[in-house]
Each structure stands twice: as C-alpha cells, then as structure tokens.
Backbone as JSON, one array per atom type, in Angstrom:
{
  "sequence": "MRKAVVRLVQRVSATRGFARLAPYVIPALDRGVHRLTRGKVLLSALLLPGVVLTSTGARSGLPRRTPLACMPDPDEDGWILVGSNFGRPGHPAWTGNLLARPDAGINWKGQDIAVTARLLTGEERAAAWRALVDFWPPYAAYQERVEREIRIFRIVRR",
  "N": [[94.06, 82.96, 21.44], [96.18, 83.11, 23.32], [94.73, 82.97, 25.74], [93.76, 80.34, 25.62], [96.16, 78.9, 25.79], [97.01, 79.66, 28.34], [94.91, 78.56, 29.9], [95.34, 75.83, 29.38], [97.91, 75.49, 30.47], [97.28, 76.06, 33.14], [95.62, 73.88, 33.75], [97.42, 71.74, 33.47], [99.36, 72.48, 35.36], [98.09, 72.07, 37.74], [98.21, 69.42, 38.27], [99.38, 66.37, 39.9], [101.65, 65.2, 38.79], [102.94, 67.35, 37.56], [103.6, 68.75, 39.87], [105.55, 67.11, 40.93], [107.67, 67.28, 39.1], [108.07, 70.01, 38.36], [109.28, 71.63, 40.52], [112.0, 71.15, 40.23], [112.68, 71.71, 37.59], [111.55, 74.21, 36.65], [112.52, 76.4, 38.41], [115.3, 76.16, 37.86], [115.45, 76.66, 35.07], [114.4, 79.25, 35.09], [116.35, 80.63, 36.65], [118.63, 80.38, 35.0], [117.85, 81.68, 32.55], [117.27, 84.21, 33.58], [119.79, 84.99, 34.52], [121.25, 84.97, 32.08], [119.97, 87.03, 30.69], [120.58, 89.21, 32.15], [118.89, 89.82, 34.29], [116.55, 90.72, 33.1], [114.58, 88.99, 32.04], [112.31, 86.51, 33.06], [111.55, 83.26, 32.51], [109.21, 81.89, 33.33], [107.59, 84.04, 33.77], [106.31, 84.6, 31.47], [103.81, 83.6, 31.6], [102.86, 84.12, 34.2], [103.26, 86.92, 36.39], [106.51, 87.51, 37.74], [109.14, 87.38, 40.22], [112.55, 87.54, 41.31], [113.46, 86.49, 44.28], [115.62, 87.53, 46.82], [116.54, 86.29, 49.66], [117.65, 85.95, 53.08], [119.29, 83.19, 54.29], [117.73, 81.31, 56.84], [119.08, 79.68, 58.65], [121.71, 79.5, 57.66], [122.49, 82.11, 57.07], [123.27, 83.01, 54.65], [122.92, 84.56, 51.38], [120.03, 83.74, 49.47], [118.72, 82.99, 46.41], [115.69, 82.92, 44.78], [113.54, 82.18, 42.19], [110.23, 83.25, 41.77], [106.71, 83.01, 41.22], [104.41, 85.75, 41.33], [101.89, 87.96, 42.62], [101.11, 91.07, 41.65], [100.48, 93.79, 43.87], [98.75, 96.38, 43.81], [97.46, 98.08, 45.63], [99.06, 98.24, 47.85], [101.45, 98.99, 46.77], [103.18, 96.84, 46.23], [103.85, 93.32, 46.34], [102.38, 90.03, 46.25], [103.38, 87.02, 47.57], [103.35, 83.5, 47.29], [103.59, 80.62, 49.17], [103.28, 78.02, 47.94], [104.62, 75.75, 47.06], [104.16, 74.17, 44.88], [102.04, 72.55, 45.61], [103.1, 70.54, 47.16], [104.07, 68.58, 50.04], [105.15, 70.28, 53.01], [106.56, 73.44, 53.77], [108.02, 75.76, 51.49], [111.55, 76.53, 51.52], [112.21, 79.26, 51.3], [110.12, 80.59, 52.55], [110.46, 80.12, 55.27], [112.86, 81.46, 55.54], [112.03, 84.13, 55.14], [110.32, 84.43, 57.34], [112.15, 84.32, 59.43], [113.91, 86.37, 58.78], [112.73, 89.11, 57.68], [113.51, 91.28, 56.04], [114.45, 91.71, 52.75], [115.27, 91.27, 49.26], [114.15, 91.94, 45.93], [114.17, 91.13, 42.46], [112.61, 92.75, 40.04], [111.41, 92.79, 36.96], [113.99, 93.35, 35.99], [114.85, 95.28, 37.75], [116.37, 95.95, 40.84], [115.06, 95.78, 44.05], [114.7, 96.76, 47.36], [112.96, 95.13, 49.91], [110.42, 94.46, 52.41], [109.02, 91.74, 54.07], [105.88, 90.37, 55.07], [104.05, 88.0, 56.82], [100.84, 86.98, 56.01], [97.78, 86.84, 57.84], [94.67, 85.67, 59.26], [91.75, 87.56, 58.39], [92.92, 89.21, 56.51], [94.67, 87.45, 55.2], [92.77, 85.65, 54.2], [91.35, 87.26, 52.38], [93.41, 87.86, 50.57], [93.95, 85.27, 49.69], [91.58, 84.6, 48.29], [91.77, 86.43, 46.19], [94.15, 85.51, 45.02], [93.45, 82.9, 44.12], [91.56, 83.56, 42.22], [93.27, 84.87, 40.48], [95.18, 82.89, 39.78], [93.99, 79.95, 39.34], [95.05, 77.23, 39.85], [96.2, 77.35, 42.41], [94.24, 76.67, 44.26], [93.97, 73.9, 43.9], [96.5, 73.14, 44.76], [96.34, 73.76, 47.5], [94.36, 71.98, 48.3], [95.71, 69.55, 48.18], [97.49, 69.49, 50.27], [98.05, 69.31, 53.84], [98.91, 71.39, 55.39], [98.54, 74.93, 56.01], [98.9, 77.02, 53.31], [101.46, 79.35, 53.14], [101.25, 82.88, 52.86], [102.67, 85.84, 51.76], [102.96, 89.36, 52.02], [104.87, 91.61, 50.31], [106.59, 94.62, 50.51], [108.02, 97.72, 49.37], [111.03, 98.85, 50.9]],
  "CA": [[95.04, 81.91, 21.49], [96.88, 83.19, 24.6], [93.85, 82.46, 26.8], [93.74, 78.88, 25.51], [97.42, 78.4, 26.29], [96.99, 79.86, 29.8], [94.02, 77.55, 30.48], [96.03, 74.53, 29.29], [98.99, 75.48, 31.48], [96.63, 75.96, 34.46], [95.18, 72.49, 33.96], [98.62, 70.91, 33.65], [100.09, 72.85, 36.58], [97.33, 71.61, 38.9], [98.35, 67.96, 38.4], [100.44, 65.85, 40.79], [102.87, 64.97, 37.99], [103.6, 68.65, 37.44], [104.15, 69.07, 41.19], [106.77, 66.3, 41.13], [108.73, 67.69, 38.16], [108.24, 71.48, 38.27], [110.22, 72.27, 41.45], [113.37, 70.96, 39.8], [112.89, 72.22, 36.25], [111.17, 75.62, 36.45], [113.48, 77.35, 38.98], [116.6, 76.08, 37.16], [115.3, 77.39, 33.81], [114.24, 80.68, 35.4], [117.64, 81.19, 37.08], [119.51, 80.45, 33.83], [117.39, 82.74, 31.65], [117.42, 85.47, 34.31], [121.21, 85.32, 34.5], [121.65, 85.27, 30.7], [119.38, 88.3, 30.24], [120.97, 90.21, 33.12], [117.74, 90.18, 35.12], [115.44, 91.3, 32.33], [113.57, 88.03, 31.67], [112.03, 85.25, 33.77], [110.82, 82.42, 31.58], [107.86, 81.61, 33.86], [106.81, 85.28, 33.76], [105.53, 84.67, 30.23], [102.45, 83.23, 32.0], [102.55, 84.77, 35.47], [104.3, 87.85, 36.82], [107.47, 86.83, 38.59], [110.27, 88.08, 40.82], [113.59, 86.72, 41.9], [113.56, 86.87, 45.7], [116.89, 87.27, 47.5], [116.32, 86.28, 51.1], [118.82, 85.5, 53.85], [119.02, 81.85, 54.86], [117.38, 81.36, 58.25], [120.13, 79.03, 59.44], [123.06, 79.74, 57.12], [122.8, 83.53, 56.97], [123.75, 83.29, 53.3], [121.86, 84.99, 50.46], [119.35, 82.68, 48.74], [117.96, 83.55, 45.28], [114.61, 82.01, 44.4], [112.54, 82.73, 41.27], [108.87, 82.99, 42.25], [105.54, 83.72, 40.67], [103.89, 86.69, 42.3], [100.73, 88.73, 42.22], [101.28, 92.49, 42.01], [99.52, 94.3, 44.83], [98.82, 97.83, 43.59], [96.95, 98.8, 46.8], [100.15, 98.42, 48.81], [102.67, 99.19, 46.01], [104.02, 95.7, 46.54], [103.57, 92.05, 45.68], [101.95, 88.92, 47.09], [104.11, 85.78, 47.29], [102.59, 82.33, 47.77], [104.44, 79.48, 49.47], [102.51, 76.83, 47.56], [105.51, 74.62, 46.85], [103.5, 73.37, 43.84], [101.13, 71.6, 46.24], [103.85, 69.45, 47.78], [104.13, 68.73, 51.51], [106.24, 71.09, 53.53], [106.7, 74.82, 53.32], [109.29, 76.02, 50.8], [112.58, 77.1, 52.4], [112.22, 80.72, 51.27], [109.14, 81.13, 53.49], [111.13, 80.13, 56.57], [113.84, 82.54, 55.52], [111.33, 85.42, 55.35], [109.84, 84.48, 58.72], [113.29, 84.6, 60.32], [114.55, 87.64, 58.4], [111.79, 89.66, 56.7], [114.12, 92.21, 55.07], [114.92, 90.93, 51.61], [115.32, 92.03, 48.02], [113.58, 91.25, 44.76], [114.45, 91.67, 41.14], [111.32, 92.87, 39.36], [111.59, 93.31, 35.6], [115.35, 93.88, 35.85], [115.16, 96.33, 38.76], [116.57, 95.45, 42.19], [114.23, 96.56, 44.98], [114.74, 96.32, 48.76], [111.59, 94.9, 50.39], [110.16, 93.83, 53.7], [107.95, 90.76, 53.94], [105.01, 90.16, 56.23], [103.14, 86.86, 56.69], [99.42, 87.38, 56.15], [96.99, 85.96, 58.7], [93.29, 86.08, 59.5], [90.93, 88.05, 57.27], [93.81, 89.73, 55.46], [95.11, 86.3, 54.44], [91.59, 85.11, 53.48], [91.08, 88.13, 51.23], [94.5, 87.64, 49.59], [93.77, 83.93, 49.11], [90.52, 84.68, 47.28], [92.34, 87.12, 45.0], [95.15, 84.61, 44.4], [92.77, 81.81, 43.41], [91.01, 84.2, 41.01], [94.42, 85.22, 39.66], [95.8, 81.63, 39.28], [93.18, 78.89, 39.93], [95.72, 76.02, 40.38], [96.52, 77.46, 43.83], [93.21, 75.94, 45.02], [94.35, 72.48, 43.84], [97.68, 72.95, 45.61], [95.92, 73.76, 48.9], [93.61, 70.74, 48.55], [96.62, 68.42, 48.27], [98.37, 69.54, 51.45], [97.36, 69.54, 55.11], [99.37, 72.66, 55.94], [98.0, 76.15, 55.39], [99.91, 77.64, 52.46], [101.87, 80.68, 53.61], [101.14, 83.99, 51.93], [103.4, 87.03, 52.22], [102.89, 90.64, 51.31], [106.17, 92.28, 50.33], [106.5, 96.03, 50.14], [109.31, 98.41, 49.28], [111.58, 99.43, 52.13]],
  "C": [[95.77, 81.9, 22.83], [96.03, 82.64, 25.73], [93.8, 80.94, 26.81], [95.01, 78.27, 26.06], [97.47, 78.52, 27.82], [96.1, 78.82, 30.45], [94.67, 76.17, 30.47], [97.12, 74.44, 30.34], [98.4, 75.4, 32.89], [96.2, 74.54, 34.75], [96.38, 71.58, 34.25], [99.29, 71.21, 35.0], [99.35, 72.42, 37.84], [97.48, 70.1, 39.15], [99.48, 67.57, 39.36], [101.75, 65.63, 40.04], [103.66, 66.27, 37.82], [104.28, 69.02, 38.76], [105.43, 68.29, 41.48], [107.94, 66.84, 40.3], [109.07, 69.18, 38.25], [109.27, 72.07, 39.25], [111.69, 72.13, 41.06], [113.67, 71.65, 38.48], [112.68, 73.73, 36.15], [112.16, 76.58, 37.12], [114.84, 77.33, 38.27], [116.53, 76.84, 35.84], [115.21, 78.89, 34.07], [115.59, 81.32, 35.8], [118.58, 81.38, 35.87], [119.12, 81.58, 32.89], [117.57, 84.11, 32.31], [118.87, 85.93, 34.3], [121.67, 85.73, 33.09], [121.14, 86.63, 30.21], [119.67, 89.46, 31.2], [119.76, 90.76, 33.9], [116.54, 90.73, 34.39], [114.3, 90.32, 32.08], [113.52, 86.87, 32.65], [111.15, 84.45, 32.83], [109.38, 82.2, 32.05], [106.97, 82.85, 33.85], [106.08, 85.5, 32.42], [104.07, 84.33, 30.52], [101.98, 83.98, 33.25], [103.61, 85.81, 35.77], [105.26, 87.11, 37.77], [108.56, 87.76, 39.11], [111.35, 87.06, 41.13], [113.8, 87.29, 43.29], [114.97, 86.55, 46.17], [116.61, 87.43, 48.99], [117.62, 85.85, 51.77], [118.45, 84.19, 54.5], [118.8, 81.94, 56.36], [118.45, 80.75, 59.12], [121.53, 79.42, 58.96], [123.47, 81.22, 57.17], [123.3, 83.94, 55.6], [122.6, 83.76, 52.4], [121.33, 83.79, 49.65], [118.47, 83.31, 47.68], [116.95, 82.52, 44.82], [113.67, 82.71, 43.41], [111.13, 82.31, 41.74], [107.83, 83.69, 41.41], [105.05, 84.66, 41.76], [102.61, 87.3, 41.75], [101.0, 90.17, 42.62], [100.14, 92.95, 42.91], [99.52, 95.83, 44.77], [98.33, 98.65, 44.8], [98.09, 99.13, 47.78], [101.47, 98.77, 48.13], [103.66, 98.09, 46.33], [103.58, 94.47, 45.76], [103.12, 91.04, 46.72], [102.74, 87.7, 46.61], [103.4, 84.62, 47.98], [103.55, 81.16, 47.97], [103.77, 78.17, 49.17], [103.36, 75.6, 47.42], [104.92, 73.63, 45.85], [102.58, 72.32, 44.42], [101.83, 70.38, 46.82], [103.86, 69.66, 49.29], [105.3, 69.63, 51.93], [106.28, 72.49, 52.93], [108.02, 74.98, 52.54], [110.25, 76.78, 51.71], [112.53, 78.63, 52.42], [111.21, 81.31, 52.25], [109.72, 81.16, 54.91], [112.18, 81.22, 56.67], [113.18, 83.88, 55.79], [110.75, 85.54, 56.76], [110.95, 84.87, 59.68], [113.89, 85.97, 60.07], [113.71, 88.29, 57.31], [112.36, 90.69, 55.74], [114.8, 91.4, 53.99], [115.05, 91.86, 50.41], [114.63, 91.23, 46.93], [114.18, 91.9, 43.53], [113.13, 91.59, 40.4], [111.56, 93.54, 38.02], [112.95, 93.98, 35.43], [115.75, 94.91, 36.86], [115.3, 95.68, 40.13], [115.86, 96.39, 43.17], [114.38, 95.95, 46.37], [113.3, 96.25, 49.26], [111.59, 94.37, 51.8], [108.94, 92.93, 53.53], [107.15, 90.64, 55.22], [104.07, 89.0, 55.93], [101.72, 87.34, 56.91], [98.67, 86.35, 56.99], [95.54, 86.48, 58.73], [92.58, 86.51, 58.24], [91.8, 88.6, 56.14], [94.32, 88.58, 54.57], [93.96, 85.74, 53.6], [91.29, 85.95, 52.24], [92.16, 87.95, 50.14], [94.36, 86.29, 48.92], [92.7, 83.94, 48.02], [91.03, 85.36, 46.0], [93.33, 86.25, 44.28], [94.5, 83.51, 43.59], [92.07, 82.34, 42.16], [92.12, 84.46, 39.98], [95.04, 83.98, 39.01], [95.07, 80.48, 39.94], [93.89, 77.65, 40.42], [96.1, 76.14, 41.86], [95.49, 76.7, 44.68], [93.54, 74.45, 45.03], [95.55, 72.2, 44.72], [97.26, 72.88, 47.09], [95.15, 72.48, 49.23], [94.54, 69.53, 48.76], [97.44, 68.4, 49.54], [97.54, 69.79, 52.71], [97.74, 70.88, 55.72], [98.6, 73.81, 55.28], [99.15, 76.79, 54.59], [100.19, 79.07, 52.97], [101.74, 81.71, 52.49], [101.81, 85.21, 52.55], [103.05, 88.23, 51.37], [104.29, 91.24, 51.43], [105.98, 93.7, 49.8], [107.88, 96.64, 50.12], [109.73, 98.94, 50.64], [111.95, 100.88, 51.87]]
}
C-alpha cells in the first residue's frame, strides 16, 4: 500500500500544477508541524527524508529557515540537498544563501546540527544527480522543465 501511495505522489509531484501550488503550501505546512512538534516531525518527511535548513540570508544577513527534502549521504555522513524549486524557473533563495555563506545549520529528526554546504559540480554532481533521480524520479521532470542546471549541495557536519 505504501509503495502505491509513493508512486501516486511521485506522479502528482511531477506535474506543472503541483509546481504552481506546492511552493506555497508544503513549506508552510512543514514549518507549522515542525514548530508544533518542537522539531520532531516534518509532514513532508512522511514520504521523503527532510531537514529544516537554517541558512544566513545572502543579502540580509538574517537567519532563514527552510524545510527541504533531502537524500541522506551515508558515505560522507551528511545529506544531499536539491535546489529543484519544484521545477519552476529560478534558483530557490536558500541556494544563493549557501553559495554566499556555506556554514549553516539543519534540524534533522529533532536534532540541531551545524553543517557546511558545498555546491557539487562535474562528475561528482553527475553521480549525485543519478542517485537523486533513482531516489525521487520527479527530479528528472523538474530538470526537463527548466533551462537552468538544478543546484545540488552536499552538506556535512562541521
């Protein structure tokens, strides 16, 4: 039953309609549930692992909290973050924040962890992209819809 639900969600999440609505609804729901459960639960993590990234605004210098799906990266004792922006034009703001200030924090399963982010390029990015598409196939649909190369970051504990 769970596999059927995941496949259905993958099909829906690859649509343009989902891309128009999701950026407004999913982060708001995630922030609310995360706050109510004192960092223990992310609603979207019922389907995909997730973190709440706290980055520093590239221009403002203020802390910015963003709930994000992630792919655990056991080889590096870290996580992979994807700046897919649900297949919408433009890079999400959090990616610019990490490029400007790579030291950040995440909340992972209720635990606050100091991390450093690194933008993946070249073969390292290509290998991570293949793993990401295997992990969550809608990422391929997101990349097809945009002209930009979707940014991928590896974050590791500081």
